[in-house]
N, C-alpha and C positions, 0 to 999 in steps of 0.2 A: 508534644507525646507523639509515641512511634506506634503504630499499631500493630497487634500481631501478625499480621499477614505482611508487613512491609520491614524490610532490612536495613541496618544501619548504612549509613552511607561507607565506612569502614568495611562490612563484611560484603557488602553489595558489592562494591569495588575488587575483593579477593575472590568473589564468585564468578566475575564476568569471565566468558571464555570466548568473546566475538570472534577473538581473531584464528579460533581452531573451525569455526564454520566454512563449510567448502558449500553446497548447495544452497542458494539463497534466493527467498521470493522477495523481490520489491515493490513496492505498492506507491504508486505515485498517484498524490491527490491532484484532483483537478486546481485548487488554490498554489499546487506548487509548480504546476507546468505551465499556468494562463495567468494571464495578467486580470483584472476585475471585470474587464471587456469582454473576455471570452477569447482573446487574439493570446498568440506565444508570448510566454514571456523570456524571449531568444535569449538574454543573457545568462538567465539561469537555467535554460536547457542546456545550451552549450557548453555550461558546466557540469553540468549533470551528467551527459551522454561524456565528457572527457574523462571524469572520476570512473564512472561505470564500465566503460572501457577497459581502464586501468584496472581497476578490480577484474574485470572477467580476464586483462593478459598474465593477472598473476597466477592464472589457474580455477580461480572461484568458479563455479557456474551459476549463471546469472539469470532469472527468469523475472521479467518486470510483468506486472500485473498494471494497466494504466486507465486513469478515466481522463475525462476530457472530449471528447466526441461530441459530443452533446454543446458544452461550450465554444469547443474551435469551428464546430458549425454555423452556429449564430454568428459569432463574432466573422467569420467569412461570408454571411450573407449579408451583415453589416446591422445584425437585428438589437434593439437597443436591451433586450434580455431573452433571456431564455423562452422559449414558448411555452406555454403552460399544458395545452392539449395534448395528448398523450399522442395522437396522429402525427402530430406536427414536430413533436418532442423524437419520434423514430423517425421522418424524413430528415429532420437537420442532424440526428445521429449519423445516418447515412453521407449525409458529406461529409461531417467532422471525422468520422473514423477513415477515408481517404486522405484528410490533410493532416491526421494524425500519424497513418503510416509512412506518408510520404517524408513527414518532417525526421521520423526517427530513420528510417533507410537511410536519407541524405545526410544526417549528422553521424551517425554512426557508422556509414562507409568513409568521413574522414580517417576513422582509426581501422580502419580494413576490418571492421567486424560488421559481421552478416545478421541481419534479424529475419525473424518468422512470424506472422499473425494467425493467431490462433481467437475463433469467437465463441465464447461459450453459452448455454442456455441453462437453465433450470434443468430443463429436461434433462440434456446433456449429461449434468450431473448427478440425476437420481435417476439413470440408468445404467447398470454395471457392465453392459457390454461396450457402451456409449465409454466409461470413466475408464475403460482398460485403453481402449482407441487412445482416448488424450493421454495416457500414462506412456503407450507405446511412442506416441509421437512426440513428447516431450524427452524422451530417453535417446531417440534418434536424433533431434535437431541438437539435443546437447552433445549428445557423442561427436557431433558434425562441427561442434564448437559456435554453433548458432545460438545466440539468444532471443526468444521465445515472449513476443509478446501478448499478452492475454487480454481480453477484455469481456464483457457479456455483450452478446449480440442483441444490442437495444433495439435495429430494426424490427427484429422479431420477436426476442423475449420482451414483454414490457415491465417485467417484475420488479426490477431495479427502477423505472421509469416511475412506477405509481407506489413504491415504497413500500413495497410486500413482501420483501425477503430480504433487505437490506440495501446493499451499495456494495461497491465495490471493494470495501473493507473485509467485508466477512466473505465474501469472492475470493479475495486475495489468501484469506486464510485455507477455504477450500481449495484451492490450487497448490499453495505449501502443501497440504495434507495430502493430495494426491499423486503430486510429484515426489513426495519423499524428502521435500526440504530439512536443511539441518535449520534454518533462520526465517522468521518471516519480519521483514523491515515496513514498517509503513511510516513512510514522509509525507507529512503532511505539513500547516501553519501551524501545529501545536506543539511546543519544546517536548512538553512531557505530560504525564498523570501527575495532576495536583493535588494536594488537601483539600484544596476549595476553591472556586472559580477564580480566576489570577485577575480577569477584566473586571469583576466585582469586590475581589478584596485584596488589595496591594501586600498583607502579608503571607497571601497563600504560597505555600512551598512543595516546591517538584518532587516527588519519590523515584529514588532513582531504581528500586528494587521490589519488585512484588512477588513474592513464592507463591500464593496463591490467593485466588480470584474469589473474594468473601463479600458476603453482601453491604461489607463497608467502601470496599473498593469500587461495587457498582454503584452506589450511593454518591461515591465523588464524581462519577462519571454525569450523574443528571440524568431524568430520565425525559420520554419522547416529550417534544414539544418546549425542551427548557433551550438554555443556550449554549448549554453543553450536548444537549440530545440529538435527535436525528441526524446525519451527515457529520454529527461531532464525534466527541468524544466515548459517547454512549455505544455508538456503532464497532468503535476499535477495541472497546473492552468485548464485544461480543466475537471480535475476530481473535483477540486474545483467549477466550473461551474456547474455541473451535483448534485454533493451535494448540494451545497447552496441553489440550485433551487428547492430541493427536501425539505427544511428545515432541514437538515444536518449540524452542524458544522463541518469544518476539520480544522485539523492539519498536516503539515510537520515540521518533524525533522529528526535530524542525528540519523540512527540504531546503530551507529559504539559502544557507551555505553549503553546498554541494561539499566542499572542501572540508565537512565534518566527519564526512563520511572516512575518512584516513583515519580519524581521532577514534573513531566507533571500533573499528577492524583492529585497532592498536590496543583494544581493550580498556580504553580511557573512558570516565564516565559521561555518555552523553544520554540523554534521553531518561527512558522507562523500559526497562526489561523487565518482559515477563516470562518467570521460567516457568520451564517446560515438566509437566505431571511425568513422571517415571513409573 
């Protein structure tokens, strides 16, 4: 049964206009760029950077929001798992942030693409003057054909580390809003929004198009503490609420195969599209 807030496959395909989007915020989750060990997934990152560089060369304005600093930092230090103590997470994030930007700079340089780093905090986002500075910086960088890479400043701000304001899903939605993006694209280890947890229900069906985020849609994502809760689909639904309320379409898709980004930007049915509120 199709819920009232969900469009059928035929109609959802007709209403996709991803190919027309120009300014795109792409959020890369830790599971997309790193192995479970915390160390870089070299093959996937190589393909991601190649495809993103190609999309950039086609005239699209790309802004990245990247997770992975804590994971890469832990991997570089050879830690068996991410530290649990906040101050240790901050220290590991400082190490990982260097590693992360070194990787991005080195990989994008192979395609003659320049990248820049922007670190945000909750204080910056909540300060109108600072927000204006962020917007100006984004405009200047994009105008110079540079790809900004945004992350929360985990060495200073501990909101994300202590799970108080969410995570980089919500941050990416705020970045999309502040930068005037046309599309927010969240790459994760999740194929799409399903009508039930596909890990528990083999008959769960993917939903290709969501016109409105209703309580039913939020219920599909699960609540905090569930298998699809914090750090999973529920944070992505929250990001969708922020983005769509700002008039920005959002797509959730799996980052496992970067080549599928080409299909997405040819308006083929990939992942779940959340329609902007006009």
